[in-house]
N, C-alpha and C positions, 0 to 999 in steps of 0.2 A: 389546329385546335378544334375539337368537336364539342358541340354543346349537347348536353343531354336534356331532353325535355322531361320535366318532372311533373307527374300528374298524381293526384290523389284520387283513388277510386271511390272514396266515400263522398267526395264533393261532386263528382260527376253523376252519381246516382240520385242525389237529392234534388227535388224540384225547387224552383225559385220561390222565395217566400216574400210576401208583401210586407211583413213586419220590418224588413230592412229599409223600406222606402218611407215608412211613416215618420221617422225623425227628420228626414229631409223635407217632407211636406210641412211639418210643423215649423221648421226654420223658414221656409219660403213664405208661409202665411204670416209669420211674425214680421218678416221684412216687408211684405206687401202692406200690412197694417201700419208699420212705421212710416212708409213713404206716403201713404194716403193721408194719414194724420198730419204729417209734417207739411204737406202741400196745402192743407186747409189753413194752417196757421201762417202761411206765407202771403196770403191775400191781404191787400191793403184796404182797410175799411176806414173811410174818412169821416163819415157823418153818422148821426144816429138814425135808426130805422124809422122813417116817416112815410106816410102815404103821399107821394108826390102827385101834383096835378098832371094831366096829360096834355100834350101839344103836338100837332103834326109837324111843326117846323123845328122841333128839338134837334140840336146838334151836340155831339160830345165835345167837351173841352179838352184840349191837349194836355195842359198842366194846370193844376190848381194847388195852391199852397195853404189856404185857410178855408175852413168850412164853418159856416154859421148855420145852426139848425134850430128850428122852432118846432116843438112838439105840440100835441093836441091841447095840452093845458096852457100853452103860451109861454112855457119856459124857454129861455134862450141859452144856447150852448155854443162855445167857440172851440172847435176841434175837440168835441166831447166833454169839455170842461164847462160847468155852469158859469154864467156871467150875467151881470146886470146890463140892461140896454144902455144905460147912461155911460157905462165904462167901456162900451164896445169900441168906440172910435179911438180912444187913447191906447187900448190894447192892440188894436190893428196897427196903429202908428209905430208901436215898438217892434212889431214883426217886420215892418217895411224897411228894407235896406236902402241906402242912399242911391239914387239914380236907377232904381229897379222897380218894375211894376209888380204888383201883387194881385193875383186873381182870387177873389173871395166868392165862394159858391154858397148861395143861400138855399138851404133845404127847409122849406116850410111845409108843414102838414096841410092838407087840403081843408081841414076843419078850422084852421086858424083864421081869425077875422082879418079883413083887409087892413084895418087900422093898425093892427099890431105888425103886420108885414111892412107897411109903409114906414112905421116908426123905426124899425130895424134898418130898412134901406136908407132912410135919411141919415142915420148915424154912420153908415158905411160910406155914403157919398161925401161926407165931410172930410174924409181922408184923401189927400192928394196922392195920386199914384196907385190907388187901389181901384181895380176894375171889378165890377159887380156882375156876377152870372147867377141866374136863377135856375135851379135844378128842376127838371121835368122828366116825365116818362113818355115814350112814344105810344101813340094809340094803337 
């Protein structure tokens, strides 16, 4: 059985055209845009953006479950939800499972007064089983 090779003389004489590649490039850029945007939304942001104080002995924590943030105005947030300082201890107790330790990361803006930070820390230390960590940045 012999195979005949079929060739079209009109196709052989035409130069390659770039217009056939343009739709492929459009699809590739659309896929690239999709993957870039989807990876941006996969990041886990735990606290509000605050200007953290700097410390040379800062160490990253392995796992944190709750984040308490204090912004410049002194507003307190628990996992991005506004909360009153007086209700902080009872809300943290509800998040604490029996026999399990909870790491609470405190993100306090550098402009917040020391009194306000101590008031929040005092509320957090009233919860048995909750460990307090203070967020800083490396110098």
